[in-house]
N, C-alpha and C positions, 0 to 999 in steps of 0.2 A: 459586386458589379463586374467582376472579372469575366464571368461567362458571357456577359453581354458584349464585351469588346471582341470576342472571337466568333460571335454569331455571324454566319455568312450572309443571311438575309438581313440587309441593312434597313431596318425599320426605324421609325421615329422613337428612339429611346432617349428621351431628353433628360440630361443630368439635372435639370432644374427640378425634377420630381423628387430628388434626394434632399433630405433635410439637413445633412451635415454642412456646417458653415464652409468647410474647406472645399466642398464641392460647388458651392454657390459663388465662388469668386469670379469676377469678370475679367477677361483678358482685354486690356485697352487697345490691343493691336488688331482685334477681330470684331466684326459686326455680328451680334447675336441674332439668332433666327427670329426672335420676337420683335426685333426692331428693323428687320429687313423685309423685303417683299411688300413695301408700302406703296410703291408707285410703278408705273409702266417701265421706267428705265431699270429699276431694280429687278423686276420680274424677268425682263429680257436678258439681264445679266445672268440670272439663274438659269434661264433657258440655254444660254451659251455654255454654261457650265455642264449641262447635260450633254450637249453636242460634243464637248471636250471629252467627257467620259466615253462616249461612243467611239471617239478616235482611239482611245486606249483598247477598247474591245477589238477594233479593227486591226490594230497593229499585229495581233497574233491570230487573226481569223484564218489564215492559210493553214495553220496546224490542224484545224478541224474540217475545213472545207476542201482542202486539197491533199494533205498528207494521208488522209484516211482513204484515198482512192487510188485509181490506176494512173492518175495524172502526173504525180510528182514523187520524188524520192529524195535522198540525202547524199550530199558530197561528204561522206563520212570521214571523220578525223580519227585516224588510228591511235594518235597519241593523247587524245582527250575524249574520254568516254563519259564525261560529266552529264551529258544530256540523255544518256541511255535510259534512265528511269523516268525522264520527263517528256520533253517534246518528241524525242525519237520514237517513243513507244507508240505514237499515233501513226507513224509510218509503218511500223512492223506489226501492228495489231496486238500489242502487249499491254494495253492500258488496264490499270486496276484502280480500285477506289482510293488508293493512297497516292495516286499521281498528283504532283503539285500543280500541273497545268489545269487539271480538273477543278481543284480547289480554287485556283485563281479565277477560272472561268465563271464558276458559280458565284463567288463573292463579288466579282466585278459587275456581273449582270444585275445582281440584286442591289448592289450599291447604286447603280445607275437607275434602277427601277425606283428606289427610295427617293431619289432626287426628282424624278418625274412626278411621283405622287405628292411629295412635299410641296413642290411648286404649284401643282394643280390645286392643292388644298389652300395654300397661303394666298394665292392670287385672287381668291374669291373675295377677299376684303381689301384688295389693293385698288388704288385710284388709277383707272385705266380707261382709255377710249374704248368704245364698243368694238371697233375693228381690231384694235390692238389685242384686246382680251380674246376675241374670237380666233385670231391667227395664232397666238401663243398656245391657247388650249388645243387647237388643232394639231400643232406641231408636237406638243407633248404626248397627245394620244397616238399620233403616228409613231413616235419613237417607242412608246410603251408597246404598241402592237408589234413593232419590229423586234423588240427584245423578246417578247413572248413567241413570236414566229420562229426565232432561232432556238429558244429554250425548249419548246415542246418537241422539236425535232432532235435536239441533242439528247434529252433525257426522258422523253415520253411524258408521263404525269409529272407536273411540277406545281409548286406552291403559287397560287394566284394571290397577289397583293395589290390592291388598288387604292389603299388608304394607309395613313400612318397610324402608329399606336402611341398613346400617351405614356404608357409604362411598359417595362420590358417583359413582364410575365406572360402576356398572351402570345408572344412570339414563340414560346416553347410549346405551344399547343397547336401550332400550325401543321397541317397535313397536306399531302400532295393531292391536287385535284385531277380528275380524269381528263385525258386528252380532249375529249369532246367539249368539256367545260372550258378548257384553255382556248380551243379554237373559237368557241362562242365569244369569249372575251376579246380575242384578236379581231374577229369580225365586227364586234360592237365598236371597238376603238377606231378601227380603220374607216368604218362608215361615218362615225362622228367626225373624224379628221377630214374625210373627203367633202363632207357638207360644210365644214368650216373654212377650209383652206382655199386660197386663190389659185388659179391656173398659173399665174406668174406674180412676182412681187415687183412693185414699182421702185423701191429703194435699192440702189446698187449694193448696199451693205447686207441685204437679205438674200442676195443671189446664192444659190446652193442650199437654201433651207428647204424643208419638206413642203411640197405643194399638193394640190388636188391630184395631179397626175401620179405622184409618188404613192399617195394613199390608195388610189384606185388600182395601181399596178400591183402593190403588195396584197391588196384584198383579192385581186384576181389570182395571184399566185397562191394565196391561202385556199381559195376555192379549188384550184387545180390540185393542190397537194391532198385535199380531202376527197378528191374525185367528184366534186360537185361541178361537172363539166358545163352544164347550161349556165349556171351562175358565173362561172369563169369566163365564158365567151361573152356574155352580156356586159360584164364589168370591164373586161379588157378592150372590148370594142369602144367603150366610152373613152378610153385613153387615146385611141386612134384619132379622135376628133379634137384633141387638145393642142394640135400644132407641132407635135414631135415629128422627126424624120430621121432617116439614117444619114450619118455623115457620108459624104462621097468617098472620103479616105478613112479607112478603118483606124489608122494610127491617130487620127484627130481625137478619138475618144479618150486618149491617155495623155495627150500633149498638154503640159501644164502652162503653156504660154497664155497670157491674158486673153488673146483672141480666140483661143481654142477651149479653154477650161469651161466646164459647165455649158457645153455647146448644145446644139439642136437635138442631139440624140440622148443627152443626159437627162434622166428622170430624177435620180437621187444618187449622190455620191458623197463620201466622207471627205470633208474639206481639210486640206493641209496647206501650209504656207512655209516655205523654206527660205534660204538666203538671208536669214536674219537670226536674232537671238530671242525671239518672242516665244519659243517653245512650242510652236505649232507645226513643225516640220514633219515630213515623212522620211523614211529611209529604206523602203522596200528594195530599192536598187542595190543597196549594200547587203541587206539580209539575204537576198537571193543570188548574189555574186559568188562564183566559185571561190573556195577558201584561199587558194594560193594564187589568185589572179592579180593580186596587188592592185595597180591602177589600170590594168588592161581593160577592164569592164566599166569601172566607175569613173576613171580619169584621175583618181586620187589614190596614190600608193599608201597614204597614211590611213585610209579608211579601214574599218573593221568588216571584213567579208564573212558572211555567215555560212555560205554553202548549203542553204536550205531551199526547199521547194524546187528541186532540180527536175526538169521535164524528163519523163521516163522514155525509154526506147519505144514503148507502146504508143504513147501519144505522138511522138515524132513520126512514127510510121502511119498514123491514122489520117494525116492530111492527104488529100488528093493532089495529084500533080497539077501545078499551076495555082494552088490556093494561095492568094496574096497574104493571108493572115499568118501563115507559118513563119515567114522571115521577120515579121513585125512582132510576133509573140514570143519567139524563142530563138536562141542560137545554139548550134550543136557543139561548139567548141570555142576556145579563145586562144589568142596568140600572145605570148610573153617572151621578150628577148629572142625573137626569131623562132621560138619553138611552139608548135601547136599542141594544145592540151585538149583531149577529147572529153571535156566536162561540159554538158549542156547547161544552159541557164535561162531563166525567164528574162525577156528583154522588153516587154511592153511597158514597163514603168521606168525605163532608162532614158533620161533626158538631161541636157546640160544644167548645171547648177553651180553656184559660186562658192559655197561653203561645204567642206567635206562632211559627209553624213547627214546633211540637211537639204533634202530635196523638196520640190514644190508639188510633187505628183499626188493627185487625189486618188481615192480608191472608189471605183464604180460599184454601186450596189444594185441599181436598176437602170438598164439602158433600154431604148426603144427596140433594139434588136431582140432583147429578151422578151418583150411584150409580143412581138410578131411570132416568135417561136412558141411561146405559150399558147397563143391563139391557134397556131397550126396543130399543136398537140391536143388541145381541148376539143377542137372541131373534129379531128380525126377520131377521138374516143367517142364522140356522139354519132358521127355520120360517116366515118371513113374518110379517105383522102379526097375530099371534094376539091373543086377548082379553087374555092376560097382558101382552104387549108394549104394547098400547093402554092397559091399565090403569095401567101405570107412567108413561107420558108424560102421561096425562090427569090424574094426581094433580098434576103440576107445572103443567099448564095451568089446572086448577081454582083453584089458589092465585093464579094470575095474573089470575083473573076471566074466563077464556076458555072457550068451548064445547069439549066433547070432540071429539077427532079420530075420524073413522070412515073409515079408509082400508083397502082390501083389497089394493092393489098393493104389492109389496115395494119397488120402486124409489121409488115415491111416498112410502111411509112412511119410507124411508131419508132422503130429502130433507127430510121434515117434522121428523124427529128432529134432523137436523143444524141446521135453522133454530131449533128449540126450544132446542138447546144454545147457539146463538149468542146468543139473547136472554136466556135464564135465567142464563147464565154470562158475560154481556157484561162486558168490562173486568176479567176475573179471570185473564187470560193463558192461556186454553184454546184460543183460536181457531186459532192457527197449527198446533198439534198436531192439532186436529180436522180441519182442511183437509188436512193431509198424510196423516192416517190414512184419510180417505175418498176420496182422489184419487191417481192415479198422478202421477209427476213431470210428464208431458205434460199431463194434465188440470189439475194445479195451475198450471202455467205459463200455460195458456190462460185459466184462471179469473182469475188475477192480472193478466194483460194486459188483459182486459176491464174489470176494476176500474180499472186505470191509465188506460185510455182515457176512462172515465167521469169520473174525477177531474181529468184534464187538460182535458176539455171544460168541466167546471163544478166548479172547486175548492170544497171545503166552506168554506174560509176565504179571504178576500181575501189575495193574495200581495204587495200593495203594489208592483206593477210589476216584481217579480222574475220573469223568465221561467223556464220549465222548461228543463232541459238535454235534449239529444236522447236521453240514456240514462235519464232519469227514467221510472219506471213501465214499464220494458222488462224482461221476465222471460224467462229461459231455464231449461230443465229442470235444469241443474246447480245452480241456486240453491235447489233442494229441500233441499240441505244447505248449511250455512255453510262458509266456508273455514277451515282451520286457520290460526292466527296465523303470519304470516311469520317472526317471531323464533324460533318453535319449530322451524320447518323448518331455519333456519340453525344453531340449536344442535344439532339432532339430525336430519340428513337422512333417517334411517331411518323417520321418522314418515310421510313422503310427504304430498302435498297432494291435496285433493279435486279431481276432474276439473273443468276449466273455469276454474280460478282461477290 
C-alpha cells in the first residue's frame, strides 16, 4: 500500500478494501466515511472542508499567478538561499520537474478534487432538502470547474477525475486528457453550477459561497480563454443583469471590515477570518511585507515578513498619472526608525488586525471589474472597439480617476485592455493567465525575456551582492506550461511529461 500513500492524485483508495485485520481497526476519535454524509448538515460540513482546502491553494497562488510575470519580484535574502530551488524558481524562470512547489501544487489540487468528487458521490444517498441538495451540488461543481480551470492552464493536458475509485490499482492507469476535453468538462460543470445556484443566498452563514454569478463569470472567462468570443459575450452579459456594480471606492474591494467584505463588486472570493484562534486567518500582509520592515508595514514587529511578491519597477511605472489605484495597491518604500528603505510592497491587503500574523482579508477571485474588462476584450475580438466595448472599460477607468479611452484600432484597444487588466487586477493572480491568453508561446517567451533583461540590468530590489545565475530570467516556449511533478511520472509513467522538461 505504500505506493498509494504517495500518489498525488488523491482518489478514493479506501483501506476498507484491504483484508488484513490490522488495517480494519476503527479509530474511535474519527468519523468513518461510510457513516458520514448521511444528512444535509454533514454534507454541508464536507462542503466547508472543500472550501477550506481551496484556502490552502490560495495561500500560495501568487507564486504561480504573479511571480511568473512582469508584475512582481523578490526582496531577496542574501543570507538564506533556501528558497532558491523552490518558490524563487518561479520568479527567475528556473522551474524544473523536481521543484517541490510543483509537487505540492499538483497534490493539493487533486486532493481537493477528490473531496469534491467524494462529496458529490456520497450526498446522493443523504437525507437532504431539494433546495439544499441543489445548492451544495452547484457549489461543488463550481469548485471542481475552478480547479480544472487553473490546472489546464498550469499544465496543459491533465488527468480528468470526476468520480472516486473503490480500489487503488486503476489510479495507476490514468492518463492525461487533451486540453479540449478538460475545457469541455469545465464548461459542463460551470453550466450545471449556474443552473443550480442562486443569485444570492438568504442565510448570512452562506455569504461568500459560490453563486450563479460566480459560475457564469468563470464560464465566460473559460470561453474567453478558448477564444470562443461570442459565447463569452453572451455569458458575461448575463452577469451584468445580476445586480453587481463597481464599488465607488477601489479600496473597498479589499477592506475586511464587516460592512465592506463580500460587497457589491464581489462575485467570488476566498473567505478568511482572523483575529481569533479558529485557524481560518489569512496572512498575505506579512508574506508580502519587506523582510527587514519589522512592524513598519504590518504594525507588529514580531511578525514574520516574507519579502515576496514585490512590485517591480515595470509595474510601478505602468500607472498613468493620477491613477487612484496605484497608492492603494502598492507602496514604493517604507520608513523604519527614521530611515527610508526603497523596497516596494503590495499594500492592497494591508488592514488593521488584532493578532499578529492573523488577518481578516479575503482573496478576490472574481470581481465585477474583471467581468467588465472581459466583456471589453471579447467584444473587441469580435467586432473591434465598439462603443459598447469602450463603455465597459471606461467604467473601470472612471472609478480609477482616469480619462475615457477613445481608440479605434483593434490591436491598440487589445493592448489597452490588457494593460487595464494588469493595473485593475494587480496582485490578484490574474497576470500569468492573461499573458498566456493573449500571447502565443513564442510571443510569451519573447515578452518574458525582455522583462528578464530589464530586471537583470536594473533589479527592483538590491540583491546584496548575490549574482544572477546564467539561467535566471531566460525563458523558452516550453515554459508556457509547467512541468508535471517528477514523482508523478515515476509513480505512473503513463502520465508523460510536458515537452522540454
